[in-house]
N, C-alpha and C positions, 0 to 999 in steps of 0.2 A: 504494500500500500504506500503510495507516494505522498509527499508533503502536500501536494495540491488537493488530493482527495481529503486528507485530514483537515485542511483549512476550510474546504467547502463544507464538510460535515460540521465543523466547529461553528461556522457562520449560521447554518441552519439550526443547529442545536441551541445556540445562544438566543436566537430569535424565538424559538419555542419556549425556552426556559424563562425568558424575560416577559412573556405574555402572562399577565396576572391570572391566577386560577386558584385551585384548591390548595396547592402547596404554598402559594403566597399568603392566602388567607390564614392558613394554619400558623405559619411562622410569625406573621404579624400579630395574631391573637396571642401566641405564646409570649412574645415580647411584652405586649401590653398587660398581660395578666401576671407578670412577674415571674413567669416560668423561664427555664433555661433555654435560650435561643439555640445554644450549642446542642442540647439534647434533642430539641425539635428538629434541627437540621440533620443531625445524625440519624434520627429515625426516618426522615424522608429519604436520605441517601441510601439507607439500608433497604428500603423498599425497591429502589432502583437497582441495588446490588442483586437482589433476587431476580429481577427482570433480566439483568445481564447474565447471570448464571444459567437461567432457563434458556435464554436465547443462544448462548454459546453451546449449550448441550443439544441444540436443535429442536427444542420443544416449541419455540416460537413459530417455527415453520409449520409444525403440525397443527398448532392452534390456528394459524392463519388459514390453513387448508381445511379447517373444520368450522363451517358457519355456525353450527349449533353451540359449540364451545365458545367461540368468539362472541356470539350474541349473549351467552350466559355471563361471561366476564364483563362485557360492556354494561349489561343491565345491572349487575351487582355493583359495579363502580358508580354508575349513575344513581342508583338508589342510595348508596352511601353518601354521595354528594348532596342529594336532596335532604337526607336526614341531618347531615353536618351543617348544611346551610340554614336549615330551620332552627337547629340548636344555636347557631351563632346569632340569628335574628332574635331569638327569645332571650338570649343572655349575651349581648354585645360586650366585647372586651373593653375594659377601661383600665387605666394605669393603676397598678397595685403595688404595695410595699414589697420589698425584697424578701420578706418572711415567707412568701408563697413559693419561692424558687425551689426550696428543698422538698416541697410536697409532691407526692405522686410522680416521682421521677420516672419510674418504669412506665407509667401510663402516658406520660408526655412522649417518650420514645416510641412506645407501641402504637399510639394513635398516628404518629408521623409515618411509621412504616406502613400502616394500613392505608392511610390516605394515598401515599405514592404507589403502593402496591396495587391499588384498585383504581388509580387515576386513569380515566379514559385517554387523557393526553399522553400518558406514559405508554399505554398500550399502542396508541397510534405511532409513537416514535419507534418502538421496538418491532412492531409488526409491519409497518409500512415505510417509514422513513429510513431507518438504519440499514435494512437490506439493500437499498439502492446504492450504498457506498461501499459495498463489499466487492472485492475483486475475485472473480471465480476462475479466470484464465491467466496463466503465467504469473501467479502471485507467489511472493516469497514466503508468505505466511498462510497457513491453512485458514479456511473460513471461520472455524470456531475461535482461533486466536485473534483474527481481525475483529470478530464480533465482540470479544472480551475487551479488546483495546478501545473500540468505539464506545462500549458501555462504560468503561472506566473514565473516558473523556467526558461523557455525559454526566457521570456522578460528580466529577470535579467541577464542572460548570454549575451544577445544582448547588453544591456546597458553597461555592464562592458567591453566587447570586443570592441564595436564600439567607446566608449569614449576613450579607450586606443589608438585605431588606429588613431582617429582624432587628439588627442593631439600629438602623436608621429609624425604624418605627418606634423603638423604645426611646431613643434620644429626642426625636422630633415631636412625637405625640405624647411622650410621657407626662409632660406638664400641661397637656391640653385634653382634658377628659372629653369635652364635647366633640372635638375633632377626631379623637380616637374612637369614640362610639360611632361616629358617622362613617369612618373608614371601615370598621369591622362590620357594620350593618351592610355597607355596600358590598363587601367581600362575601358576606353570607348570602345576600340576594343574588350575587353572581353565581355562587356555587349552586344555589337552589335552582336558578334559571337554567344553567348549563345541564345539571342533572335531569331536570324535567324535560328539556329538549331532547337529550339523548334517549331517555326512556320512551318518549312519544315516538321518536324516530325509529328506534329499534322495534318497538311493538308494532308500529305500522308496517315495517318491512317484514316482520314475522307473520303479520296477518295477511 
C-alpha cells in the first residue's frame, strides 16, 4: 500500500470522523458531566478496535454479503441511537464538579465501546469505505494486514479528534450551563433523528 493510498484514506476518514454524530455527543456529554474524557474516548476507540479485528479476520466481508445480518446490525445500532438520544434529551449534560469523575468508570468505558461498536457510521466505514482502499493485486502486504493498518489509522484519528472535542467542550462550556445544555440537547436530537431515519429506512427496505 503506497503513501498516496494512505493519504487518501486519511482524508476521507478524517472527514467522516469530524462529522458530529453519536461519538461526538457521547464524548461531549462525558466532559460536561465531569466524567473522564480519556475513559470515554478509550471506550469509543475500543469499539472500533473490535471492528478492525473482525474486518481483518474477514468477517466484515461476510457481513457485507449477508443482507439479513447487515440489516440486523444496522437496526440494532439505530435503535441504540434512538434510545441514547432520548436519554440525552431527558437529562441534558450540564457542567458538574470533579467529584463525579471517579464514579462508574467501567460504565463510562463500556457505554463508549457500545456506542462505537453499534454506530451505523462505523459500520459504513468498515463495510463500504475501507475496502475501497485495499490493494488486492501486486500488494506487498496481504489484505488482512492492510485492513488492520487502515483500522489502526482510523482508531488514531478517532482518539485525536474525540479527545480534542471532549477537552474543548469541558473548557469552553464548563462555565456556561445554558450553552452546555443547548449543545447536549442538540446532540441528543441529532442522535434520535439519525437513529429514527435509519430505522425507517431499513424497515422500509425490508418491507
